[in-house]
MARTORKOL-499993 format. One record per residue (C-alpha): residue number from 0; x, y, z. Coordinates in steps of 0.25 Angstrom, whole numbers, plus 5000, padded with zeros to 4 digits. Example, Ala and Ser with C-alpha at 12.3 -4.5 7.8 and 13.67 -1.06 7.14 Angstrom:
<sites>
{num:0 X:5049 Y:4982 Z:5031}
{num:1 X:5055 Y:4996 Z:5029}
</sites>
This chain:
<sites>
{num:0 X:4888 Y:5111 Z:5207}
{num:1 X:4886 Y:5122 Z:5197}
{num:2 X:4873 Y:5129 Z:5194}
{num:3 X:4874 Y:5138 Z:5181}
{num:4 X:4889 Y:5137 Z:5182}
{num:5 X:4889 Y:5142 Z:5196}
{num:6 X:4895 Y:5133 Z:5207}
{num:7 X:4886 Y:5130 Z:5218}
{num:8 X:4894 Y:5132 Z:5231}
{num:9 X:4898 Y:5119 Z:5238}
{num:10 X:4890 Y:5122 Z:5250}
{num:11 X:4877 Y:5121 Z:5242}
{num:12 X:4881 Y:5109 Z:5234}
{num:13 X:4874 Y:5099 Z:5243}
{num:14 X:4861 Y:5107 Z:5244}
{num:15 X:4861 Y:5108 Z:5229}
{num:16 X:4863 Y:5093 Z:5227}
{num:17 X:4852 Y:5090 Z:5237}
{num:18 X:4843 Y:5100 Z:5230}
{num:19 X:4846 Y:5094 Z:5216}
{num:20 X:4843 Y:5080 Z:5222}
{num:21 X:4830 Y:5084 Z:5229}
{num:22 X:4826 Y:5090 Z:5215}
{num:23 X:4830 Y:5077 Z:5208}
{num:24 X:4839 Y:5084 Z:5198}
{num:25 X:4853 Y:5082 Z:5195}
{num:26 X:4858 Y:5096 Z:5192}
{num:27 X:4854 Y:5110 Z:5192}
{num:28 X:4852 Y:5110 Z:5177}
{num:29 X:4842 Y:5099 Z:5179}
{num:30 X:4835 Y:5107 Z:5190}
{num:31 X:4834 Y:5119 Z:5181}
{num:32 X:4829 Y:5111 Z:5170}
{num:33 X:4818 Y:5105 Z:5179}
{num:34 X:4815 Y:5119 Z:5184}
{num:35 X:4814 Y:5125 Z:5170}
{num:36 X:4805 Y:5113 Z:5166}
{num:37 X:4796 Y:5115 Z:5178}
{num:38 X:4795 Y:5130 Z:5174}
{num:39 X:4791 Y:5127 Z:5160}
{num:40 X:4781 Y:5117 Z:5165}
{num:41 X:4775 Y:5128 Z:5175}
{num:42 X:4775 Y:5138 Z:5163}
{num:43 X:4767 Y:5128 Z:5155}
{num:44 X:4757 Y:5125 Z:5166}
{num:45 X:4756 Y:5140 Z:5169}
{num:46 X:4752 Y:5142 Z:5154}
{num:47 X:4742 Y:5131 Z:5155}
{num:48 X:4736 Y:5138 Z:5167}
{num:49 X:4735 Y:5151 Z:5160}
{num:50 X:4729 Y:5145 Z:5148}
{num:51 X:4719 Y:5137 Z:5156}
{num:52 X:4716 Y:5150 Z:5164}
{num:53 X:4713 Y:5157 Z:5150}
{num:54 X:4704 Y:5146 Z:5146}
{num:55 X:4697 Y:5146 Z:5159}
{num:56 X:4695 Y:5161 Z:5158}
{num:57 X:4689 Y:5159 Z:5144}
{num:58 X:4680 Y:5148 Z:5149}
{num:59 X:4675 Y:5157 Z:5160}
{num:60 X:4672 Y:5168 Z:5151}
{num:61 X:4665 Y:5159 Z:5142}
{num:62 X:4657 Y:5154 Z:5154}
{num:63 X:4653 Y:5168 Z:5158}
{num:64 X:4649 Y:5171 Z:5144}
{num:65 X:4640 Y:5158 Z:5143}
{num:66 X:4634 Y:5161 Z:5157}
{num:67 X:4630 Y:5175 Z:5152}
{num:68 X:4624 Y:5169 Z:5139}
{num:69 X:4617 Y:5158 Z:5148}
{num:70 X:4612 Y:5169 Z:5157}
{num:71 X:4607 Y:5177 Z:5145}
{num:72 X:4600 Y:5165 Z:5139}
{num:73 X:4594 Y:5162 Z:5153}
{num:74 X:4588 Y:5176 Z:5154}
{num:75 X:4582 Y:5175 Z:5140}
{num:76 X:4576 Y:5161 Z:5143}
{num:77 X:4570 Y:5167 Z:5156}
{num:78 X:4564 Y:5179 Z:5147}
{num:79 X:4559 Y:5169 Z:5137}
{num:80 X:4553 Y:5161 Z:5148}
{num:81 X:4546 Y:5173 Z:5154}
{num:82 X:4541 Y:5177 Z:5140}
{num:83 X:4536 Y:5163 Z:5138}
{num:84 X:4529 Y:5163 Z:5152}
{num:85 X:4522 Y:5176 Z:5149}
{num:86 X:4517 Y:5172 Z:5135}
{num:87 X:4512 Y:5159 Z:5141}
{num:88 X:4504 Y:5167 Z:5151}
{num:89 X:4499 Y:5176 Z:5140}
{num:90 X:4495 Y:5164 Z:5132}
{num:91 X:4488 Y:5158 Z:5144}
{num:92 X:4480 Y:5171 Z:5146}
{num:93 X:4476 Y:5171 Z:5132}
{num:94 X:4472 Y:5157 Z:5133}
{num:95 X:4463 Y:5160 Z:5145}
{num:96 X:4457 Y:5172 Z:5138}
{num:97 X:4454 Y:5164 Z:5126}
{num:98 X:4448 Y:5153 Z:5134}
{num:99 X:4439 Y:5163 Z:5142}
{num:100 X:4435 Y:5169 Z:5129}
{num:101 X:4431 Y:5155 Z:5123}
{num:102 X:4424 Y:5152 Z:5136}
{num:103 X:4416 Y:5165 Z:5135}
{num:104 X:4411 Y:5161 Z:5121}
{num:105 X:4407 Y:5147 Z:5124}
</sites>
């Protein structure tokens, strides 16, 4: 056997043959090609993961911004509800005053 134009010592030929058979390849060239393809595939997956992480970070930021807006709107709604309740009480009091005034004159 030769690897990159280097002769494999005879005592390792059996082990190398067994290894190639177990890896289901017929030569070191084929093995190297498969490893390179695997590396390319892993690199593609790595880039996809990085892109997905970037997307996730953007979504998390958007989510935090939306949550902040929601909290602010909730506070505004609570304030408006309080004002409405206060105005309703004032209106009820004014109605009572007017009723009492009308009752006095009847």
